[in-house]
N, C-alpha and C positions, 0 to 999 in steps of 0.2 A: 504494500500500500504506500502511496505517496504521503508526505508529511502534512500535518495541519498547516494552514497558511500562516505566514508571518507578515504582519503589517508594519510598515514604517509610518511615522507620523506624516500626515498629508501636508507636508511643508517642504519647500525646496531648500537646498544648501548649495554652496559653491565648492567645487573641487578644482584644483589647479592642474591643467594639462602639463604633463611632464615630457611627453613625446608623442609624435604622430608620424607614422611611417607607412609606406606602401608595402603590401603583401600581395603581389600579383594584382588582381582586379579589385582588391579590397584595401581599406585603410584600417590600421590598428592604432587606436588611441589609448594611451596610458595616462590616467589621471589620479592625483593624490586626493582621496576622499578622507580627509583627516577627521571629519565630524561624523562619519558613519561607522557601522560595525566592522570588525576585522574579519568576520567569518560568514559572509553570505553563503547560502546553500546553492550548489550547482542547480541550474534550472530557474532560479529566481531572476528577476529583471529590475531594471531601473528606467525611469522616465528621464530622457535627456533633452536638453536644449542648450543654446549658446548664451553666454553672457549672464548678466545679473537679473535678467527677466526672461520669461517665456517668449519665444518668437524670434524674429529676425532682428537685425540692427536697425538703426534710425532710418536708413535708406531702403530697407527691405520690407516686403510684405510680411505680415505676421503669420506664424504657423504654430500648430500645437506641438507639444513635446513628443518625442518618438520613444517607443518602448524598445529596449535592447537588453537581451540576456548578457551577462558579463562572461568573458572568456576565461579570465583568471583573476584571482584576488590574492594579494600578498600583504600580510599584516605589516603595518608601519610601526617603528619603534615607539613613537609617541602616541599611538592610538590610531584607529581607523585602518584603511587599507589602500594600497595602490591597485586600481582596477584597470583591466584591459577590456576594451570594447572593439569588436570587429564590425565594420560597416561598409556598405556599398553605396555609391552615389547613384540613387535612383529617383531623386526628386529634390525639391527645394530644401526640405528639412535636412535630409542626409547630406546634401551638397554643402550646406552651411556648416554642419558638424565636421565634415571632412576637411574644411579649410582651417580649423582650429590649429594653432601652433603652441609650442612650449611657452608656458607662462600665462596663457589665456585662461579665463574662467569657463568651466563647464557646469551648468546648472543641472541638478539632478534631484530626484526623489527615489528612495529605495533603501534596501532591497524590498521588493514587493512579490506577492504571490507565493505559491507552493512549489518547492523544488523537487528534485528526484528523490525517491526513497530507496532503501536497500533492496538488493535482489533477494528473492525468496529462497530459503534453504541453501543448498549447495549449487545452485544454478550459476552458470558462468555469465557475466555481463557481456552483452553484445550491443555496441554503440553504433547507431545508424544515423548519419547526418547528410543533409542536402544543402549545398550553398551556404548562405549565411547562418543556417541552422547548425553548422558545426561548432559555433561559439560555445554554447552551454555544455557540449560534449567534451570540450577541451578541459574545462575545470573538473568535470566529472571523471574524465580519464586520469587526470593527475591524482585525484583523491583515491581512486581505486588502486592505482599503482602504489601509493603510500601505504595502504593497508594490506598489500601483498596479493591483491587480485590480479588476474591476467585477462583484461578485457580484450575482446575482438573489436576492431574498429573498421567500419565500412562506410566510406564517404563517396558522395557523388556531386559533380559540379557540371556546369554548362560547358566549360572549355578548359584548356590547359592553363590559361591565365588565372582563372578562378581557382583551379586546383593547386596553385602554388601555396594555398593556405594549409595544405597537408604538412608543410615544413614546420608548422607550429607544434605538431605532435612529435614526440621524441621516440616513439616506437612504430613498428610496422603498421601500415594502413593498407587495406584493400580499397583501391581507387577505381572509380568509374567516371567517365565523362560522356555527356550527350553526343559530342561530336567525335569522340574517339581520339582526341588530340593528346590525351594523357591517360595512363592506366588502360583499362579495358573499356570498349564501347558499350553503351547501354545504361540501364537503370540499376540503382542500388538493390532493388528487390531480387535481382538475379543472383548475385553473390550471397544475399541474405538467405534466400531459399536453400542454396547449396549448404550454407552453414547450419541452418536449422535441421535439415534432413540428414546431414552427415556428421554432426558434432554432438557433444554432450548437451544435457539439458541447459536451456538458456533463459535469461530474462532480457528482453529487448528494451533499450532506451533510445528514443528517436526524436529528432527535431529537424524540421525542414518545411518546405512549402506544402500546403494542404493536399495536393494530389499525391505527393510522395508519402505523407503520413497516412493517407487513406489506404494506399497500397500496402504499406507496412502493417497497418491495423488489420486489414483483411487477411493478409498472409499469416499473421500471428494467430488470428482467430481460427483459421483453417488448420494450423499446426498445433492448436491448444497451447500456445506459448504466451506467458504473461508479458505485457508490454506497457511501458510508461511513455506517453507521447506528450511532448512539449508543443502545445498548440500555438499557431500564429493567428492573431486577430487584430484588426484596427482598434486602437485604444485612444481615448481622449484624456482620461484622468489617471488610470493605473491603480486606483484604490477603491473601486466599486461604486462610485457616486453616479456615473453617467449612464450605466447600463448599455454602453455601446458595444460590448464584446460578449454578449450572451450567446451561448451555444446550446443546442438540445442534446440531452443525454437520455438514457433509458429511464432515468428517474425524474426527468424534467429539465428545466433550463438552469444553467450555471453561468457565472461570470468568469471568464478566462482569467481576469486580472487578480481575483482573490480566491477563487476555487480552483484555479489552475495557476500558471499555464500548463503544469504537468498534470495529466489526467490518465487514469488507468484506461487502457484501450478497450477493455471489456465493458466499460461504462458507456462508451460512445456508440451511437448508431452509425455515425460517419464522422470522419475527420475533415471532411470538406466544409470548412468553416466559412460562412458568409463574411466577406470583408477581410479574409486572410490574404497572405501573400505580401508582396512589397508594399510597404507604407512609407513612401519617400518623403 
């Protein structure tokens, strides 16, 4: 089972950008969040915006904050954590975030939502990521390695440029790309099926675009394999006030921001979340 949600106070604070660098088609931002917790859970997320206020600068049109799972968190000696966020420029919000440089302020709220839970019994963790959805799997991978687990990692990207994010993982990754320019051509569900049918019992942890998550959910249901899916959905607030990220489950509607984003696959009728995908 996934953990009970952890809510941050619904107020923003400022983190200082320490570094911003390119990783293939993505930008990796590292920010010092001195006022936040040192130990957010893999799968939790933050609402990010630039500067001391939500939205763009004085000459830009305003925009809502964007939801980002953190990729890594390292405790700071004086408190808080240095946080890594992986982003892709797909619209005005992510474009402005990608322009941030060292020393500039990053406004954030978080950590928010429910993160990944432990694997059941002696099942081996299998991590499945698509595109920007690899971010929360990176910190989960690190945590599993620290406790002596041996996770299998299966990642899929659109192209070889996007697949350069594989270098952030320090151990072997099974890689697929849509265009076949890196790794094997095809979808992540192909190597995932091979692993589930030919390996020891597994618990699947997945994050990625809704069509990928739905394919993973359906495959795990077919194979009777427990799965924890980090859903993507458009969010305006991040802490349950706006009801903009509701999704249907077998027991009724839930809010992805507070009842997720990590949800047991067996709870979902479908992972094809309305409003999911790129929220630039």
